[in-house]
PDB file of N, H, CA, C and O in Angstrom:
ATOM      1  N   MET A   1       0.484 -22.317 -12.380  1.00  0.00           N
ATOM      2  CA  MET A   1       0.064 -21.791 -11.084  1.00  0.00           C
ATOM      3  C   MET A   1       0.403 -20.304 -11.016  1.00  0.00           C
ATOM      4  O   MET A   1       1.540 -19.913 -11.280  1.00  0.00           O
ATOM      5  N   SER A   2      -0.570 -19.485 -10.666  1.00  0.00           N
ATOM      6  H   SER A   2      -1.493 -19.803 -10.451  1.00  0.00           H
ATOM      7  CA  SER A   2      -0.334 -18.047 -10.596  1.00  0.00           C
ATOM      8  C   SER A   2       0.156 -17.663  -9.201  1.00  0.00           C
ATOM      9  O   SER A   2      -0.113 -18.356  -8.220  1.00  0.00           O
ATOM     10  N   LYS A   3       0.873 -16.554  -9.132  1.00  0.00           N
ATOM     11  H   LYS A   3       1.092 -15.991  -9.929  1.00  0.00           H
ATOM     12  CA  LYS A   3       1.388 -16.061  -7.857  1.00  0.00           C
ATOM     13  C   LYS A   3       0.250 -15.508  -7.014  1.00  0.00           C
ATOM     14  O   LYS A   3      -0.727 -14.981  -7.546  1.00  0.00           O
ATOM     15  N   ASN A   4       0.378 -15.631  -5.693  1.00  0.00           N
ATOM     16  H   ASN A   4       1.171 -16.059  -5.261  1.00  0.00           H
ATOM     17  CA  ASN A   4      -0.618 -15.070  -4.792  1.00  0.00           C
ATOM     18  C   ASN A   4      -0.113 -13.717  -4.325  1.00  0.00           C
ATOM     19  O   ASN A   4       0.863 -13.645  -3.578  1.00  0.00           O
ATOM     20  N   VAL A   5      -0.755 -12.659  -4.746  1.00  0.00           N
ATOM     21  H   VAL A   5      -1.548 -12.717  -5.352  1.00  0.00           H
ATOM     22  CA  VAL A   5      -0.312 -11.296  -4.485  1.00  0.00           C
ATOM     23  C   VAL A   5      -1.002 -10.772  -3.228  1.00  0.00           C
ATOM     24  O   VAL A   5      -2.229 -10.806  -3.129  1.00  0.00           O
ATOM     25  N   GLU A   6      -0.213 -10.288  -2.270  1.00  0.00           N
ATOM     26  H   GLU A   6       0.784 -10.260  -2.350  1.00  0.00           H
ATOM     27  CA  GLU A   6      -0.754  -9.684  -1.053  1.00  0.00           C
ATOM     28  C   GLU A   6      -0.957  -8.186  -1.296  1.00  0.00           C
ATOM     29  O   GLU A   6       0.009  -7.457  -1.517  1.00  0.00           O
ATOM     30  N   VAL A   7      -2.192  -7.734  -1.255  1.00  0.00           N
ATOM     31  H   VAL A   7      -2.977  -8.327  -1.075  1.00  0.00           H
ATOM     32  CA  VAL A   7      -2.502  -6.318  -1.447  1.00  0.00           C
ATOM     33  C   VAL A   7      -3.433  -5.857  -0.338  1.00  0.00           C
ATOM     34  O   VAL A   7      -4.155  -6.654   0.261  1.00  0.00           O
ATOM     35  N   LYS A   8      -3.405  -4.552  -0.076  1.00  0.00           N
ATOM     36  H   LYS A   8      -2.819  -3.904  -0.563  1.00  0.00           H
ATOM     37  CA  LYS A   8      -4.269  -3.948   0.933  1.00  0.00           C
ATOM     38  C   LYS A   8      -5.024  -2.777   0.310  1.00  0.00           C
ATOM     39  O   LYS A   8      -4.630  -2.254  -0.733  1.00  0.00           O
ATOM     40  N   ILE A   9      -6.101  -2.380   0.956  1.00  0.00           N
ATOM     41  H   ILE A   9      -6.420  -2.806   1.802  1.00  0.00           H
ATOM     42  CA  ILE A   9      -6.877  -1.240   0.492  1.00  0.00           C
ATOM     43  C   ILE A   9      -5.993   0.004   0.515  1.00  0.00           C
ATOM     44  O   ILE A   9      -5.297   0.270   1.494  1.00  0.00           O
ATOM     45  N   GLY A  10      -6.035   0.754  -0.576  1.00  0.00           N
ATOM     46  H   GLY A  10      -6.601   0.537  -1.371  1.00  0.00           H
ATOM     47  CA  GLY A  10      -5.225   1.968  -0.700  1.00  0.00           C
ATOM     48  C   GLY A  10      -3.948   1.772  -1.486  1.00  0.00           C
ATOM     49  O   GLY A  10      -3.317   2.752  -1.881  1.00  0.00           O
ATOM     50  N   ASP A  11      -3.541   0.510  -1.730  1.00  0.00           N
ATOM     51  H   ASP A  11      -4.054  -0.286  -1.409  1.00  0.00           H
ATOM     52  CA  ASP A  11      -2.345   0.254  -2.531  1.00  0.00           C
ATOM     53  C   ASP A  11      -2.550   0.744  -3.960  1.00  0.00           C
ATOM     54  O   ASP A  11      -3.653   0.651  -4.499  1.00  0.00           O
ATOM     55  N   ILE A  12      -1.492   1.264  -4.571  1.00  0.00           N
ATOM     56  H   ILE A  12      -0.596   1.339  -4.133  1.00  0.00           H
ATOM     57  CA  ILE A  12      -1.501   1.615  -5.988  1.00  0.00           C
ATOM     58  C   ILE A  12      -0.679   0.543  -6.691  1.00  0.00           C
ATOM     59  O   ILE A  12       0.477   0.309  -6.341  1.00  0.00           O
ATOM     60  N   VAL A  13      -1.285  -0.113  -7.690  1.00  0.00           N
ATOM     61  H   VAL A  13      -2.225   0.077  -7.974  1.00  0.00           H
ATOM     62  CA  VAL A  13      -0.619  -1.198  -8.399  1.00  0.00           C
ATOM     63  C   VAL A  13      -0.615  -0.930  -9.900  1.00  0.00           C
ATOM     64  O   VAL A  13      -1.396  -0.125 -10.408  1.00  0.00           O
ATOM     65  N   GLU A  14       0.271  -1.613 -10.588  1.00  0.00           N
ATOM     66  H   GLU A  14       0.906  -2.267 -10.176  1.00  0.00           H
ATOM     67  CA  GLU A  14       0.321  -1.554 -12.049  1.00  0.00           C
ATOM     68  C   GLU A  14      -0.038  -2.929 -12.577  1.00  0.00           C
ATOM     69  O   GLU A  14       0.490  -3.939 -12.113  1.00  0.00           O
ATOM     70  N   LEU A  15      -0.939  -2.965 -13.550  1.00  0.00           N
ATOM     71  H   LEU A  15      -1.368  -2.145 -13.927  1.00  0.00           H
ATOM     72  CA  LEU A  15      -1.352  -4.209 -14.176  1.00  0.00           C
ATOM     73  C   LEU A  15      -0.741  -4.306 -15.563  1.00  0.00           C
ATOM     74  O   LEU A  15      -0.350  -3.300 -16.155  1.00  0.00           O
ATOM     75  N   SER A  16      -0.663  -5.526 -16.073  1.00  0.00           N
ATOM     76  H   SER A  16      -0.980  -6.344 -15.592  1.00  0.00           H
ATOM     77  CA  SER A  16      -0.029  -5.736 -17.382  1.00  0.00           C
ATOM     78  C   SER A  16      -0.850  -5.172 -18.531  1.00  0.00           C
ATOM     79  O   SER A  16      -0.295  -4.792 -19.561  1.00  0.00           O
ATOM     80  N   LYS A  17      -2.167  -5.113 -18.364  1.00  0.00           N
ATOM     81  H   LYS A  17      -2.619  -5.421 -17.527  1.00  0.00           H
ATOM     82  CA  LYS A  17      -3.027  -4.563 -19.418  1.00  0.00           C
ATOM     83  C   LYS A  17      -3.456  -3.153 -19.050  1.00  0.00           C
ATOM     84  O   LYS A  17      -3.897  -2.905 -17.927  1.00  0.00           O
ATOM     85  N   ASP A  18      -3.329  -2.238 -19.987  1.00  0.00           N
ATOM     86  H   ASP A  18      -2.972  -2.440 -20.899  1.00  0.00           H
ATOM     87  CA  ASP A  18      -3.762  -0.860 -19.768  1.00  0.00           C
ATOM     88  C   ASP A  18      -5.287  -0.760 -19.863  1.00  0.00           C
ATOM     89  O   ASP A  18      -5.933  -1.542 -20.561  1.00  0.00           O
ATOM     90  N   HIS A  19      -5.837   0.204 -19.156  1.00  0.00           N
ATOM     91  H   HIS A  19      -5.312   0.839 -18.589  1.00  0.00           H
ATOM     92  CA  HIS A  19      -7.252   0.538 -19.270  1.00  0.00           C
ATOM     93  C   HIS A  19      -7.442   1.269 -20.606  1.00  0.00           C
ATOM     94  O   HIS A  19      -6.488   1.879 -21.089  1.00  0.00           O
ATOM     95  N   PRO A  20      -8.616   1.236 -21.214  1.00  0.00           N
ATOM     96  CA  PRO A  20      -8.829   1.955 -22.478  1.00  0.00           C
ATOM     97  C   PRO A  20      -8.492   3.447 -22.423  1.00  0.00           C
ATOM     98  O   PRO A  20      -8.219   4.047 -23.463  1.00  0.00           O
ATOM     99  N   CYS A  21      -8.506   4.052 -21.244  1.00  0.00           N
ATOM    100  H   CYS A  21      -8.729   3.565 -20.400  1.00  0.00           H
ATOM    101  CA  CYS A  21      -8.146   5.474 -21.143  1.00  0.00           C
ATOM    102  C   CYS A  21      -6.632   5.669 -21.262  1.00  0.00           C
ATOM    103  O   CYS A  21      -6.171   6.800 -21.416  1.00  0.00           O
ATOM    104  N   GLY A  22      -5.857   4.590 -21.194  1.00  0.00           N
ATOM    105  H   GLY A  22      -6.232   3.671 -21.069  1.00  0.00           H
ATOM    106  CA  GLY A  22      -4.408   4.675 -21.355  1.00  0.00           C
ATOM    107  C   GLY A  22      -3.616   4.484 -20.079  1.00  0.00           C
ATOM    108  O   GLY A  22      -2.395   4.336 -20.131  1.00  0.00           O
ATOM    109  N   SER A  23      -4.284   4.483 -18.930  1.00  0.00           N
ATOM    110  H   SER A  23      -5.276   4.604 -18.888  1.00  0.00           H
ATOM    111  CA  SER A  23      -3.585   4.336 -17.653  1.00  0.00           C
ATOM    112  C   SER A  23      -3.407   2.861 -17.303  1.00  0.00           C
ATOM    113  O   SER A  23      -4.269   2.034 -17.601  1.00  0.00           O
ATOM    114  N   SER A  24      -2.279   2.541 -16.668  1.00  0.00           N
ATOM    115  H   SER A  24      -1.579   3.213 -16.427  1.00  0.00           H
ATOM    116  CA  SER A  24      -2.060   1.175 -16.186  1.00  0.00           C
ATOM    117  C   SER A  24      -1.953   1.138 -14.667  1.00  0.00           C
ATOM    118  O   SER A  24      -1.635   0.099 -14.089  1.00  0.00           O
ATOM    119  N   LYS A  25      -2.225   2.295 -14.007  1.00  0.00           N
ATOM    120  H   LYS A  25      -2.484   3.140 -14.476  1.00  0.00           H
ATOM    121  CA  LYS A  25      -2.142   2.386 -12.550  1.00  0.00           C
ATOM    122  C   LYS A  25      -3.535   2.330 -11.947  1.00  0.00           C
ATOM    123  O   LYS A  25      -4.464   2.976 -12.431  1.00  0.00           O
ATOM    124  N   TRP A  26      -3.665   1.542 -10.875  1.00  0.00           N
ATOM    125  H   TRP A  26      -2.910   1.018 -10.482  1.00  0.00           H
ATOM    126  CA  TRP A  26      -4.945   1.306 -10.241  1.00  0.00           C
ATOM    127  C   TRP A  26      -4.812   1.401  -8.726  1.00  0.00           C
ATOM    128  O   TRP A  26      -3.796   0.999  -8.159  1.00  0.00           O
ATOM    129  N   GLU A  27      -5.847   1.937  -8.069  1.00  0.00           N
ATOM    130  H   GLU A  27      -6.673   2.264  -8.529  1.00  0.00           H
ATOM    131  CA  GLU A  27      -5.903   1.949  -6.609  1.00  0.00           C
ATOM    132  C   GLU A  27      -6.858   0.853  -6.157  1.00  0.00           C
ATOM    133  O   GLU A  27      -7.933   0.688  -6.733  1.00  0.00           O
ATOM    134  N   ILE A  28      -6.475   0.112  -5.138  1.00  0.00           N
ATOM    135  H   ILE A  28      -5.602   0.246  -4.670  1.00  0.00           H
ATOM    136  CA  ILE A  28      -7.317  -0.960  -4.617  1.00  0.00           C
ATOM    137  C   ILE A  28      -8.293  -0.381  -3.602  1.00  0.00           C
ATOM    138  O   ILE A  28      -7.881   0.281  -2.649  1.00  0.00           O
ATOM    139  N   TYR A  29      -9.593  -0.630  -3.804  1.00  0.00           N
ATOM    140  H   TYR A  29      -9.927  -1.168  -4.578  1.00  0.00           H
ATOM    141  CA  TYR A  29     -10.599  -0.154  -2.862  1.00  0.00           C
ATOM    142  C   TYR A  29     -11.353  -1.283  -2.191  1.00  0.00           C
ATOM    143  O   TYR A  29     -12.132  -1.034  -1.271  1.00  0.00           O
ATOM    144  N   ARG A  30     -11.146  -2.518  -2.622  1.00  0.00           N
ATOM    145  H   ARG A  30     -10.512  -2.720  -3.368  1.00  0.00           H
ATOM    146  CA  ARG A  30     -11.845  -3.665  -2.040  1.00  0.00           C
ATOM    147  C   ARG A  30     -10.979  -4.901  -2.213  1.00  0.00           C
ATOM    148  O   ARG A  30     -10.364  -5.092  -3.262  1.00  0.00           O
ATOM    149  N   THR A  31     -10.930  -5.746  -1.178  1.00  0.00           N
ATOM    150  H   THR A  31     -11.429  -5.591  -0.326  1.00  0.00           H
ATOM    151  CA  THR A  31     -10.222  -7.018  -1.287  1.00  0.00           C
ATOM    152  C   THR A  31     -11.148  -8.131  -0.819  1.00  0.00           C
ATOM    153  O   THR A  31     -12.141  -7.880  -0.136  1.00  0.00           O
ATOM    154  N   GLY A  32     -10.823  -9.331  -1.183  1.00  0.00           N
ATOM    155  H   GLY A  32     -10.016  -9.534  -1.738  1.00  0.00           H
ATOM    156  CA  GLY A  32     -11.629 -10.494  -0.842  1.00  0.00           C
ATOM    157  C   GLY A  32     -11.567 -11.466  -2.013  1.00  0.00           C
ATOM    158  O   GLY A  32     -10.514 -11.638  -2.626  1.00  0.00           O
ATOM    159  N   MET A  33     -12.694 -12.100  -2.323  1.00  0.00           N
ATOM    160  H   MET A  33     -13.550 -11.960  -1.825  1.00  0.00           H
ATOM    161  CA  MET A  33     -12.742 -13.006  -3.474  1.00  0.00           C
ATOM    162  C   MET A  33     -12.519 -12.231  -4.771  1.00  0.00           C
ATOM    163  O   MET A  33     -11.911 -12.734  -5.715  1.00  0.00           O
ATOM    164  N   ASP A  34     -13.025 -10.995  -4.798  1.00  0.00           N
ATOM    165  H   ASP A  34     -13.520 -10.587  -4.031  1.00  0.00           H
ATOM    166  CA  ASP A  34     -12.805 -10.093  -5.922  1.00  0.00           C
ATOM    167  C   ASP A  34     -11.918  -8.957  -5.445  1.00  0.00           C
ATOM    168  O   ASP A  34     -11.895  -8.637  -4.257  1.00  0.00           O
ATOM    169  N   ILE A  35     -11.192  -8.351  -6.365  1.00  0.00           N
ATOM    170  H   ILE A  35     -11.211  -8.611  -7.331  1.00  0.00           H
ATOM    171  CA  ILE A  35     -10.384  -7.178  -6.061  1.00  0.00           C
ATOM    172  C   ILE A  35     -11.050  -5.990  -6.743  1.00  0.00           C
ATOM    173  O   ILE A  35     -11.246  -6.000  -7.958  1.00  0.00           O
ATOM    174  N   GLY A  36     -11.397  -4.970  -5.970  1.00  0.00           N
ATOM    175  H   GLY A  36     -11.238  -4.962  -4.982  1.00  0.00           H
ATOM    176  CA  GLY A  36     -11.989  -3.752  -6.507  1.00  0.00           C
ATOM    177  C   GLY A  36     -10.896  -2.755  -6.829  1.00  0.00           C
ATOM    178  O   GLY A  36     -10.032  -2.486  -5.995  1.00  0.00           O
ATOM    179  N   LEU A  37     -10.927  -2.204  -8.034  1.00  0.00           N
ATOM    180  H   LEU A  37     -11.630  -2.423  -8.712  1.00  0.00           H
ATOM    181  CA  LEU A  37      -9.881  -1.299  -8.506  1.00  0.00           C
ATOM    182  C   LEU A  37     -10.481   0.003  -9.017  1.00  0.00           C
ATOM    183  O   LEU A  37     -11.566   0.013  -9.600  1.00  0.00           O
ATOM    184  N   ILE A  38      -9.764   1.099  -8.793  1.00  0.00           N
ATOM    185  H   ILE A  38      -8.883   1.091  -8.320  1.00  0.00           H
ATOM    186  CA  ILE A  38     -10.143   2.400  -9.336  1.00  0.00           C
ATOM    187  C   ILE A  38      -9.027   2.835 -10.278  1.00  0.00           C
ATOM    188  O   ILE A  38      -7.867   2.921  -9.874  1.00  0.00           O
ATOM    189  N   CYS A  39      -9.377   3.109 -11.532  1.00  0.00           N
ATOM    190  H   CYS A  39     -10.319   3.039 -11.860  1.00  0.00           H
ATOM    191  CA  CYS A  39      -8.403   3.570 -12.516  1.00  0.00           C
ATOM    192  C   CYS A  39      -7.896   4.952 -12.099  1.00  0.00           C
ATOM    193  O   CYS A  39      -8.693   5.829 -11.766  1.00  0.00           O
ATOM    194  N   GLN A  40      -6.595   5.146 -12.116  1.00  0.00           N
ATOM    195  H   GLN A  40      -5.947   4.433 -12.387  1.00  0.00           H
ATOM    196  CA  GLN A  40      -6.006   6.419 -11.730  1.00  0.00           C
ATOM    197  C   GLN A  40      -6.065   7.448 -12.855  1.00  0.00           C
ATOM    198  O   GLN A  40      -5.778   8.624 -12.630  1.00  0.00           O
ATOM    199  N   GLY A  41      -6.435   7.017 -14.069  1.00  0.00           N
ATOM    200  H   GLY A  41      -6.668   6.062 -14.252  1.00  0.00           H
ATOM    201  CA  GLY A  41      -6.561   7.940 -15.191  1.00  0.00           C
ATOM    202  C   GLY A  41      -7.944   8.560 -15.304  1.00  0.00           C
ATOM    203  O   GLY A  41      -8.074   9.759 -15.548  1.00  0.00           O
ATOM    204  N   CYS A  42      -8.996   7.728 -15.124  1.00  0.00           N
ATOM    205  H   CYS A  42      -8.890   6.754 -14.926  1.00  0.00           H
ATOM    206  CA  CYS A  42     -10.361   8.226 -15.351  1.00  0.00           C
ATOM    207  C   CYS A  42     -11.313   7.947 -14.187  1.00  0.00           C
ATOM    208  O   CYS A  42     -12.497   8.269 -14.282  1.00  0.00           O
ATOM    209  N   ASN A  43     -10.830   7.362 -13.102  1.00  0.00           N
ATOM    210  H   ASN A  43      -9.868   7.100 -13.025  1.00  0.00           H
ATOM    211  CA  ASN A  43     -11.613   7.056 -11.894  1.00  0.00           C
ATOM    212  C   ASN A  43     -12.720   6.024 -12.102  1.00  0.00           C
ATOM    213  O   ASN A  43     -13.639   5.941 -11.287  1.00  0.00           O
ATOM    214  N   ARG A  44     -12.651   5.251 -13.159  1.00  0.00           N
ATOM    215  H   ARG A  44     -11.905   5.318 -13.821  1.00  0.00           H
ATOM    216  CA  ARG A  44     -13.615   4.171 -13.373  1.00  0.00           C
ATOM    217  C   ARG A  44     -13.342   3.057 -12.363  1.00  0.00           C
ATOM    218  O   ARG A  44     -12.187   2.743 -12.077  1.00  0.00           O
ATOM    219  N   ARG A  45     -14.405   2.462 -11.825  1.00  0.00           N
ATOM    220  H   ARG A  45     -15.344   2.717 -12.057  1.00  0.00           H
ATOM    221  CA  ARG A  45     -14.269   1.361 -10.872  1.00  0.00           C
ATOM    222  C   ARG A  45     -14.562   0.042 -11.573  1.00  0.00           C
ATOM    223  O   ARG A  45     -15.526  -0.077 -12.328  1.00  0.00           O
ATOM    224  N   ILE A  46     -13.705  -0.953 -11.308  1.00  0.00           N
ATOM    225  H   ILE A  46     -12.921  -0.856 -10.694  1.00  0.00           H
ATOM    226  CA  ILE A  46     -13.922  -2.299 -11.840  1.00  0.00           C
ATOM    227  C   ILE A  46     -13.655  -3.305 -10.737  1.00  0.00           C
ATOM    228  O   ILE A  46     -13.044  -2.985  -9.718  1.00  0.00           O
ATOM    229  N   LYS A  47     -14.121  -4.523 -10.955  1.00  0.00           N
ATOM    230  H   LYS A  47     -14.618  -4.783 -11.783  1.00  0.00           H
ATOM    231  CA  LYS A  47     -13.805  -5.631 -10.062  1.00  0.00           C
ATOM    232  C   LYS A  47     -13.214  -6.750 -10.908  1.00  0.00           C
ATOM    233  O   LYS A  47     -13.704  -7.048 -11.997  1.00  0.00           O
ATOM    234  N   LEU A  48     -12.155  -7.363 -10.393  1.00  0.00           N
ATOM    235  H   LEU A  48     -11.756  -7.121  -9.509  1.00  0.00           H
ATOM    236  CA  LEU A  48     -11.540  -8.513 -11.046  1.00  0.00           C
ATOM    237  C   LEU A  48     -11.551  -9.680 -10.074  1.00  0.00           C
ATOM    238  O   LEU A  48     -11.366  -9.495  -8.871  1.00  0.00           O
ATOM    239  N   GLN A  49     -11.767 -10.887 -10.594  1.00  0.00           N
ATOM    240  H   GLN A  49     -11.917 -11.038 -11.571  1.00  0.00           H
ATOM    241  CA  GLN A  49     -11.601 -12.065  -9.759  1.00  0.00           C
ATOM    242  C   GLN A  49     -10.153 -12.111  -9.300  1.00  0.00           C
ATOM    243  O   GLN A  49      -9.255 -11.692 -10.031  1.00  0.00           O
ATOM    244  N   ARG A  50      -9.919 -12.620  -8.091  1.00  0.00           N
ATOM    245  H   ARG A  50     -10.649 -12.960  -7.498  1.00  0.00           H
ATOM    246  CA  ARG A  50      -8.566 -12.641  -7.548  1.00  0.00           C
ATOM    247  C   ARG A  50      -7.602 -13.396  -8.470  1.00  0.00           C
ATOM    248  O   ARG A  50      -6.450 -12.986  -8.619  1.00  0.00           O
ATOM    249  N   SER A  51      -8.051 -14.483  -9.085  1.00  0.00           N
ATOM    250  H   SER A  51      -8.987 -14.816  -8.964  1.00  0.00           H
ATOM    251  CA  SER A  51      -7.172 -15.246  -9.978  1.00  0.00           C
ATOM    252  C   SER A  51      -6.774 -14.420 -11.202  1.00  0.00           C
ATOM    253  O   SER A  51      -5.629 -14.493 -11.648  1.00  0.00           O
ATOM    254  N   VAL A  52      -7.701 -13.640 -11.743  1.00  0.00           N
ATOM    255  H   VAL A  52      -8.631 -13.581 -11.381  1.00  0.00           H
ATOM    256  CA  VAL A  52      -7.407 -12.778 -12.892  1.00  0.00           C
ATOM    257  C   VAL A  52      -6.473 -11.655 -12.464  1.00  0.00           C
ATOM    258  O   VAL A  52      -5.525 -11.325 -13.176  1.00  0.00           O
ATOM    259  N   PHE A  53      -6.741 -11.064 -11.292  1.00  0.00           N
ATOM    260  H   PHE A  53      -7.511 -11.332 -10.713  1.00  0.00           H
ATOM    261  CA  PHE A  53      -5.876 -10.005 -10.766  1.00  0.00           C
ATOM    262  C   PHE A  53      -4.451 -10.521 -10.586  1.00  0.00           C
ATOM    263  O   PHE A  53      -3.495  -9.847 -10.969  1.00  0.00           O
ATOM    264  N   ASN A  54      -4.304 -11.710 -10.008  1.00  0.00           N
ATOM    265  H   ASN A  54      -5.081 -12.257  -9.697  1.00  0.00           H
ATOM    266  CA  ASN A  54      -2.967 -12.272  -9.779  1.00  0.00           C
ATOM    267  C   ASN A  54      -2.204 -12.458 -11.084  1.00  0.00           C
ATOM    268  O   ASN A  54      -0.991 -12.253 -11.123  1.00  0.00           O
ATOM    269  N   LYS A  55      -2.893 -12.841 -12.145  1.00  0.00           N
ATOM    270  H   LYS A  55      -3.879 -13.008 -12.113  1.00  0.00           H
ATOM    271  CA  LYS A  55      -2.240 -13.026 -13.445  1.00  0.00           C
ATOM    272  C   LYS A  55      -1.831 -11.699 -14.069  1.00  0.00           C
ATOM    273  O   LYS A  55      -0.782 -11.616 -14.709  1.00  0.00           O
ATOM    274  N   ARG A  56      -2.650 -10.651 -13.892  1.00  0.00           N
ATOM    275  H   ARG A  56      -3.502 -10.718 -13.372  1.00  0.00           H
ATOM    276  CA  ARG A  56      -2.391  -9.347 -14.513  1.00  0.00           C
ATOM    277  C   ARG A  56      -1.487  -8.437 -13.688  1.00  0.00           C
ATOM    278  O   ARG A  56      -0.992  -7.433 -14.199  1.00  0.00           O
ATOM    279  N   PHE A  57      -1.264  -8.778 -12.412  1.00  0.00           N
ATOM    280  H   PHE A  57      -1.667  -9.594 -11.997  1.00  0.00           H
ATOM    281  CA  PHE A  57      -0.457  -7.943 -11.520  1.00  0.00           C
ATOM    282  C   PHE A  57       0.972  -7.849 -12.041  1.00  0.00           C
ATOM    283  O   PHE A  57       1.595  -8.862 -12.360  1.00  0.00           O
ATOM    284  N   LYS A  58       1.481  -6.625 -12.122  1.00  0.00           N
ATOM    285  H   LYS A  58       0.974  -5.803 -11.863  1.00  0.00           H
ATOM    286  CA  LYS A  58       2.846  -6.391 -12.589  1.00  0.00           C
ATOM    287  C   LYS A  58       3.744  -5.954 -11.440  1.00  0.00           C
ATOM    288  O   LYS A  58       4.778  -6.570 -11.181  1.00  0.00           O
ATOM    289  N   LYS A  59       3.335  -4.864 -10.738  1.00  0.00           N
ATOM    290  H   LYS A  59       2.495  -4.364 -10.949  1.00  0.00           H
ATOM    291  CA  LYS A  59       4.123  -4.406  -9.593  1.00  0.00           C
ATOM    292  C   LYS A  59       3.300  -3.480  -8.717  1.00  0.00           C
ATOM    293  O   LYS A  59       2.295  -2.918  -9.152  1.00  0.00           O
ATOM    294  N   ARG A  60       3.750  -3.328  -7.456  1.00  0.00           N
ATOM    295  H   ARG A  60       4.567  -3.785  -7.103  1.00  0.00           H
ATOM    296  CA  ARG A  60       3.137  -2.399  -6.520  1.00  0.00           C
ATOM    297  C   ARG A  60       3.899  -1.089  -6.626  1.00  0.00           C
ATOM    298  O   ARG A  60       5.127  -1.082  -6.545  1.00  0.00           O
ATOM    299  N   ILE A  61       3.193   0.013  -6.804  1.00  0.00           N
ATOM    300  H   ILE A  61       2.195   0.007  -6.870  1.00  0.00           H
ATOM    301  CA  ILE A  61       3.824   1.319  -6.948  1.00  0.00           C
ATOM    302  C   ILE A  61       3.887   2.039  -5.613  1.00  0.00           C
ATOM    303  O   ILE A  61       4.911   2.626  -5.264  1.00  0.00           O
ATOM    304  N   ASN A  62       2.779   1.991  -4.861  1.00  0.00           N
ATOM    305  H   ASN A  62       1.947   1.513  -5.145  1.00  0.00           H
ATOM    306  CA  ASN A  62       2.697   2.696  -3.585  1.00  0.00           C
ATOM    307  C   ASN A  62       1.944   1.824  -2.596  1.00  0.00           C
ATOM    308  O   ASN A  62       0.986   1.150  -2.972  1.00  0.00           O
ATOM    309  N   ARG A  63       2.356   1.827  -1.355  1.00  0.00           N
ATOM    310  H   ARG A  63       3.135   2.375  -1.049  1.00  0.00           H
ATOM    311  CA  ARG A  63       1.682   1.070  -0.311  1.00  0.00           C
ATOM    312  C   ARG A  63       0.620   1.950   0.331  1.00  0.00           C
ATOM    313  O   ARG A  63       0.870   3.126   0.591  1.00  0.00           O
ATOM    314  N   GLY A  64      -0.569   1.396   0.592  1.00  0.00           N
ATOM    315  H   GLY A  64      -0.773   0.440   0.380  1.00  0.00           H
ATOM    316  CA  GLY A  64      -1.648   2.140   1.233  1.00  0.00           C
ATOM    317  C   GLY A  64      -1.375   2.382   2.699  1.00  0.00           C
ATOM    318  O   GLY A  64      -0.389   1.879   3.237  1.00  0.00           O
ATOM    319  N   ASN A  65      -2.226   3.141   3.351  1.00  0.00           N
ATOM    320  H   ASN A  65      -3.027   3.550   2.914  1.00  0.00           H
ATOM    321  CA  ASN A  65      -2.035   3.517   4.752  1.00  0.00           C
ATOM    322  C   ASN A  65      -2.431   2.430   5.737  1.00  0.00           C
ATOM    323  O   ASN A  65      -1.954   2.441   6.872  1.00  0.00           O
ATOM    324  N   GLN A  66      -3.278   1.502   5.348  1.00  0.00           N
ATOM    325  H   GLN A  66      -3.665   1.494   4.426  1.00  0.00           H
ATOM    326  CA  GLN A  66      -3.774   0.499   6.294  1.00  0.00           C
ATOM    327  C   GLN A  66      -2.756  -0.557   6.580  1.00  0.00           C
ATOM    328  O   GLN A  66      -3.021  -1.475   7.358  1.00  0.00           O
TER     329      GLN A  66
END
């Protein structure tokens, strides 16, 4: 059973797998069934299923404003 991670738009999180550009920090831009992420290294946008995001989530670095 994977942990249920509470995240909000604007949060900066670290995932266990690095992006090919080398960054492991991501900003959340969308929540719901999928989690929308923006790479902090190259600004690429991706979407992960919530279950995949919960498995890869390592830690929250910064809390968003909302």
